N, C-alpha and C positions, 0 to 999 in steps of 0.2 A: 669522723670524716676520714677519707682516704687521700688526704693531701697534708703534708707536714709544713709547718711554718717556723722558720728560725732566722735570727739576725746574725750576720757575720760582719762585724765592723759597722759600716754604714750601708750595707746591702742586705735586703730581705730576700731570702731564698725560699721559694714555694716548690716543694717536691711532691709530685704525684706519686702515690704509693698504693696502687690497687693491682696486686698481682693477678695474672702473670705478666700482663703487658700494659698495666696502668690505663685500663679502659676508662673512658670519660663518662662514667656513671654519675648519677645525681650527687652522691656523696663527694665524689672527686670534684665535680663542678662547683659545688658549694664551697669546698675547701679552697679552690683557686680564687673565687670571688671574695671570700672572707679574707684571704691572705692579701689580696689587692687592696681591700678596704683598710685593713690594719696598716699596711705599709704606707698608704697615702695619708693616713691620719698621724703617723709617727714622724715628727720633725727630724728625728735623728737618721731616718732612712733616706738615702739619696738615689738609690736605684733598686730595681727588682729583677730577680732571675726566676724563670719558670723552667723546671727540668723534671726528669723522671727517675724514680728509684730503680735499682736492679738493672735488668738487661733490656730496658726499653725507655724511650722518651714517652711515647704513647702509641698504642695500637689502634686508637680511635674509639668508636662507640663501644660501650660495654655490652657484650652479647647477652648478658643476663637480663638486659632491659629491652631486648628486641620485642617489638609488638606490645610493649606495656606503656602505661601513661607516664611512667618515670622518664622515658626517653625524651619527652617534650616538656616535662615539668620544669618550671623556672627555678634557678637559672638554667635555661637550655644552652646549648653550645653557642648559638648565635649571641646570646646575652653575655656569655663569658668572653667571647672575642671582642664584643663591644666594650666590655669593662677594661680589657687590655688596651684597646685603642684610646680610651678616654682617660687612662691613668695620667696623673699629673707628674709622675716620675717615670723615667725611661724603663721599659720592660724588655728584657733580653731573654729569648728562648735559647736554652742550652740543649741542643738536640744530639742524641746519640743512639746507636745500635738499631733501633726500630722507630720509625715515625710513619704512621699510616692513617689514611682516612682523616677523621677528625683531629688526630694528632698533628697532621700537616696543616690543617686549617687553623688550629690553635696557634701554631708557630707563625703562620702567615699574618695573624692578627696582632702579633707582638711588634714592637717598634724596631727591634733588631733581632738577628738570628746568628748564632754561632753553631757550627756542626763539627762533630768528631768524624774522622775518616772511617769509612766502612759502614756508615749508617745506611740502612735500607729505607728508602723513601718511596712511598707508593700511595696511590688513591685507588683502592681496590673495589670501590662501590659498584662499578659496572659488573663485577662478578657476582653481585647480589641482585642484579637486575635494576640497579639504581644509578643515579648520578650523584656526585658529592652534593651535600645539602647544606653546608655551612660556609659557602663562599669560595670554595676552591676553583670553581669554573670561572669566577670573576677575578680572583686575586692571582692565581698561578700564572695565567698568560701575561700578567703585568710584570712579573718578576723574572720569568725565564723565556718569555717569548711565546707567541701564539702556537706555532707548530710543535715545539717540544712539549708545551703544556697539553695540547690536544692529544698528542701521542700518549702521554702518561695517563690521561683521564680515560681515553677510549680503551687502552690496553689493560689498565689496572695492574701492570707489572711494576716491580720494584726496581729502582735505580740507585746506585751507590752515591753517597753525598759528594764524594770527590769528583765523580763524573758530572754531576749537576753543577759543581763549582767551576768546571772548565767551560761551560757554555758561554759563548760570546755575549758580553753585556749582561750576564745574569745578576740579579739582585736578590736571589733567594737567601744566600748566606753572605752576611757582611764580613765574616771572618771564619777561617777553618782552624780548629784546634790541632795541636800536634798529634794527639792520641786520645783515645777514650779515657785513659787513666789520668791525663793531664787536663781534661775538659773542665772539671770543677774549678781548678785553680786559675786556668786561663779565662774562664767565663767571669770569675770574680774580679780579676784584674781589668777585663774589658768593661764590666759594669761600672767600675770606679772611673774608668776613662770616659765613659758616656755621661756619667753624672757631672764630671768636670766640664765636658763639652757643652752641656745644656744648662750649666749653672747660670747663664745669662738670661734664661727663660726662653731660649729659641725653641721653636716647635719641633716635635718629634716626627720623623718620617712615617707616613701611613701608606701601606701598599695600595689601598683603595684610591689614593690620589695620583698614582702613577698612570701615564698614558698607555693605551692599548690599541694598537692598529696592526693590520697586515697589509703589506704593500700591494698584494694582488686582490685583496678584498673579496668581492662576490665570487670571482673566478676560483680562488683557492677553496672557499667553503663549499662550492658546488662540487669541486673535485673531491674534497674530503668526504662529502656526503655520499657520493657515488661509491667511493672506495669502502666506506664503513658499512653501507647497506649491503654490499656484496659479501662482506665478511660476517655481518651480524646475523643473517638468516632469520631465525625465529625469535630473536631477542630485540625488544624495542628500545632498550637503554642506549646502546652505542650511537644510533643516529641522534638521539636527544642530547648526547654529550656535545655533538657538533653544534646543535642549535644554541645550547647554553654558552659555549665558548664564543660563538659568533656574536651573541648578545653583548659579550664583554667588549667587543670591538666597535659596537654600533650604538649601544645605549649608555645612559648615565649609570654609574655604579649601582645606585640604589634600585634603579629599574631592572638592571641585570640580575640583581639579587632576588627581586620579586619573581622574575621568570624562572630562575634556578629553583626556587622553593616550590613554585607551581608544578614544574616538571617532576621534581623529586616526589612530591605528594601524590601526583597522578600515577607515577611508576610504582609506588608502594602498593597500589591497589591492583596491579596487574597480576594475572595468574603466573606469568613467567617469573616475576620478582618473588612471589610467594614460594614458588618452586625452588628457586635458587637459595632463598633464605632458609627454607626447610632443609635443603641439602647441607648448607653450612652448619646448621645446628646438629643435624643427624650425623654428620661426619665426626663431630666432636663427641657426640653422645655414644657413638659406636664403641668407643674404648672403655666406657663405663658400664660395668656389669653389676647388677644389683647385689649379688651375694659374694662379690669379690672386693673386699675393702681396699682402699688406697694403700694401706700399710702392709699388704700381703708381701712376704719376702719374694724376691725374684731369683730365678736360677740363672747363673752366668752362662752365656753361650759363646765360647771362644773357639769351638771347632764343630764342624758338622759333617755327617756322613749321609750320602744319598744312595739308596738302593735302586738301581735301574739307570741306564744311560740313554734311554729313548728320548722322544720329544719332551715329555713332561719332566723326566729326571734331569735332562740337560738344562731346561729352563729354570727349574728349582735351584740347581747348582749355580747358575748365573746370578740368581737373586742374591745369594750369600757372597759370591765372589765380588759382586758390585758393592756390597757393604763392607768389604775388606776382611771377611771371615774365611779361613781356610776350609776347603771342602775335599773330602775323599769320596770318590765315586766308585761304587761296587757293581760289577756285572759278573755273569757266569762264564762268559767267553770273551777272549781278547778282541775278536772282531767287533763285538758290540761296543766295547769300550772305545776302540779306535773310531768307530762311526760317531759315537757320542761326542768325543773330543773334537773331531773334525767339524761337527755341526756347531759346537760352541765357538770354535775358532772362526768359522764362516760368519756367524752372527756378529762377533766382535769386529772382524775385519770389515764388514759392511758398514758398521757404525764409524770406524776409522775413515773409510773412504768417503762417507757423507759429511765428515767433519764433526760428528757428534761425540767422538771419543778420541782422545789423544793417544798416540802410539805408546808412550811410556805408561799410561794408565792401562792400556790393553795388556801390555807385557806384565805389569804388576798383578793384574787379575789372573792371568794364566799361570803365573808363578805360584798362586795360592791353591791351584788345582792339582790333585794327585789321584791316582787310580789304584785299584786292587781287584784281585779275583778271589780274595779270601775274607770271610767274615772275621777272622782272627785279627785282621789289620784295622778294624774300625771300632774296637771295644772301648777306646779311650775318648771317643767323641762325646760332646755334651748333649748333642741332639742328633738323632738319626731319623730320616724320613724315607719311607718306602714309596716308590712310584712304580710298582709292578702291576701285572695284569689284574684287572678288576674281577677276581674270582676268589671266593672265600677259601678254597683249598690252598691256593697259592699264598694268600695272606697268612694262613695258619702256619705253613712251612717257614715263611720269613720271620714271623713274630716269635715262634718257638726258638729259632736260631738266635734272634736278637736277645731274647731273654737269657740265653746261655752266655753270650759274649759281651754284652754291654755293661759298662761299669755301673755301680750303684748310683742312683741319682740322675742317670741319663734320661732324657725325654725320648720316648719311643712314639713316633708319629706316623700316621697312615694318611696317604693322599687320597683315600677312598672318597668317592662322591656319592655312592649308593649303598654301601654295605654298612651293617650295624657295628659301630665302634665298640659297643659293649661286648659283642661276640669276639671281636678282634682282641680286645683287652684280656678276655678270658683265656686266651692262648698263652698268657704269661703268668708268672707268679707275682707280678708287680702292676696290677691294673691301674693303680693310682698314678703311674708314670706314663700311661698311654693316652694319646689324644689324637683326634682327627685334625689334620692340617690340609684342607682341600684347596690347592692352588688352581687358578683358572688359566686356561691356555690362551696365548703363550705365557707361561709362568713368569718369564723375565720382563714381560711388558704389562700385563694386567695388574692393576693396583690391589684387587681384592684377594684376601686370604680368608677362607671360611674356617674358623676354629670350632671344632665339634668336641664338646666335653662328654666323656662317658659318665655313667652313673658313679664310678669310683675315681674319676680323674681328680687329682689334687688341685686346689685353687692356685697354686703357684706355677704350676706348670702353664615401516612403510611411510608416505605423507605424514603419517603420525609422528615420524621422527626416528624410527629405527634405522640403523645403518644398513641392515639387510633383513630380508624376510626370513621366516622360520625354515624354509627349504634350503636356502643358501647357507643359513647358519648350520643346519644339519650336515650339509656337505663339508663345511669347514671343520666342524668338530669331529666328524666321522659317524656315518649312519649306523655302523656296526656296534657302536657303544650302546645306543638306545635299543638296538635289536637284542643284544645280550641281556639287557635288563628286562625287556619284555618276555624273553624266553624263560628267564628265571622266575618272573612273577606268574607266568602261566602255570608253572609247576606248583608254586606256592598257593595260587588262587585259581584253580581250574574254572573255566567258564567265564573268565574276565572278559568284558565286552569292550572292544576298541576297534578302530579301523585297521585292517590288515595290509593296507596299501604299502606302508613303510616296510613291512616284513617282506612283501613281494619284491620290493626294490632291492633289498639286501640279498634275497635269494638269487638275484641276477648278478650278484657280485659288485653292485654299484654302491660302494661305501663312501663316496665323496671325492674331494679333491685329491686325496692321497692315492686313489686308484684311477684317477682321470675320468671318473664317471660316478654320478650320484643322481640326484633329482635333475641335475644339469650335466652337460658334457663339458670337459675342460681340455684345453690344449697344453702340451708339455711346457712347463716354465711360466704359465700364465694363470691368473685367478679369475679371468672373465668367465661368467656363467653363460653357457650357450644352451638354449632350449633343446631338449632331446625328443626326437620323434618316437624313439623306443619307449620312453617313459610315458608319453602321452598315450601311446597305443596300449601300454600295460594298464594305465588308469582306466581307460575307456572299457577295456575287457573286464576288469575287476568290477567296475560300476555296473555293467550289464549283468554280470553274474550275480550281483547282490540285489538287482532289481531297483537300482537307485535312479530316479529321474533328475536330470540336471535342472537347476534353477539359477536365476541371476542373484548374486549376493553382493550387497552394497559394501563400499569401503568401511562404512560405519560398523556394520555387523562383523566384518573381519576383525577390526580393531577390538570390538567388544569381546568376541570369542577368545581372542588371544590374551587380552589384558585381564578380563574378568575371571578367566580360569586361573591366572596367576594370583589374583586377589583372593579368590575363594580358598585356594590351597594355602595361601599365606595366613588366612584367618584360622585354618586348622593348625598350622605350625605355631601360631601365637598361643592358641588355646592349650596346645599340648606342651607348651613351655620350651619348645625347641629353639625358638627365637625369643629374645627378651622384650623387644618392642617393635612396633610397626616401622619406625624410622630405620632400624637395622636392616629390615627386609628391603626397604627402598635403596639403601646404600649397596646392598648385594647386587640388585639389578642395575643400578647406575654404574657401578665400578666393574662389575663382572660380566654383564650381558649387554652393555651398550644401550640400555634404556635411555630415551632422549632426556637430556638434562633439563630442558625447559619444561618438561612435564613433572619433574620432581620425584619420579618413582611411581610404581603402580599403586601404592597405598595412598599417597597424596592425590594422585590422579582420581582414584575412586572417591576420595573425600570430596574433591571438587566437582565431580560428576553428580555426586549424591549417592549415598549407600542404598537408599530406597530405589533409585533408578538402576543401580547395579543388580540388586536382587530381582527386580521386575524383569530385566533383560534375561537373567539366568532362568527365570521361570518360563519365559517364552522359548528359550532354546530347549528346555526340558520337554516341551510339547512336540518338538520335531520328531517324527517317527524314526529317523536314522540317528538320533542322538541318544546318549545314555542318560536317562532321566536322573539316575542316582548321582552321576558326575556333576550335574548342574544343580543339585540340591544345595541351597545356601548353607554354609558352615554355621554351627550354633552361635559362634561369636558374632558373625555377620548378621544373623537374624536378630540377635539381641540388640546390637547397635542400631539396627533399623527401627526396631520397636521402641527403643529409648530415644531416638532422634539424635544419636551421638555419631562421632567419627572415629577413625583409627588414631589419628594424630590429635 
């Protein structure tokens, strides 16, 4: 069992011990209920404390049980909470560091609660497309008030325990401990006090028995519902949070609990919740690589050098400055360095102006930045990242120089997005130290970092929901980047078939927002995409020259062509071992390309559509005379999964 039981004097202490956050898995739940049974059967025990080992009270549901029968196997969390309420001896929750989801609900089921300062308290279920399912929508409004409770439940954001303790009339924490370190001793003393207080057999307080009303009643909940619906967009859970909390003010406690459970169960079946739970698991799985064991030694990164002070180099530098790591930026000319520093300052000053960054933090970060025009000045860095022009000859020059000047053991990284990391590594005498580190633009904003291992890299080292369509995305990223790749591939693979429209656009010098003209026109200082008559004329002429007849294309076909192309290429990537698992590819598109979160990523979306239907759509596209039939040929992995009736995830 992952819950320890011990007696200290006349107090029984039940300590959840299920690293890393004391998740309420079956073994932990059994440990709690067994401990309660032992304590109640022992005449020498006068009070009971429930707490968590390590750096958490409890993070809630055990993610290893998501979607399994263990999650509901008795004693489920509702039964554990009922056992706390029914205890014949006072039960005190000693809450510290982290209390989330089911952990909060467990504490609410105890007779009394003591919290250490600095404890993060949250009900994050809404971020998984759910509402709390073990009574929080019914109990929390009773202890901190309807409005604060609804705000916590709808947002899913964490609040510090001391802030909660300051709420007027709050009954969540009966007492605050002096510190995390003193919590155990103070909880023990409080438990003894409670035992004496109830020695006469007086009943214990139950949250379920507290009144719950809102002075404005229907008017408040209608207002809340309107606000939440406007913010929730494609997610069904937030409006349901309002329904559940409203029930706490209008129904008997048990009836409210029935409604909460009904809503929770229904939401579990929605594609949006499945997508969000998939993302939650995929995010954690992304850091686990099959052939890199947990005990692999790590290289310490105390200083970083960045080659290139352009948009990407500056963004990469800001990433490390934000983490408190000194950065030395290298350029060939002083003017380029001056422009790069000015851009970094402008970005930080914008954050200060908006109140997102304090002035002293801005100054601290800039103090970590230094510049140089000489490779000789960066040799002592632990990690060097090049962000130079995407051309193999340029990379060769840079990496041969880095091989000369960098200290032994330094990591040599390339920000390349399209070039072969093995070829880049071969320019050095230490290919085991070379790795691809592809940041996504803007590098200081985007969460995604694509780490590309070479063959010799050491292990230690639209309506659919897209924020913008592919043409606006091209304008934002720079149309010349794709153009350079296509020109290189035309040399490598003569006769390659593809639409030349984008090439014609670039030949007009329309590279996107940076030139004020791409697929759309742009006004100076603005990002609004304005339809271009010149581009329309160019497309029409090109279409006529190619003998292409226009046809009406449905929204559904546009989505399928965009997403299924991603899915098929991803199947190739999986089969070639470039990506370890389908969920990693979903995380790339979710965090790096703005794929709509409620869809869960292209691979999960394909699974939900059905891989058979994906393959059939691709076959239809292959029959179009203006399509490349080979492009729409289902990848061998996709074809096998269809034949076997399996999915990616």
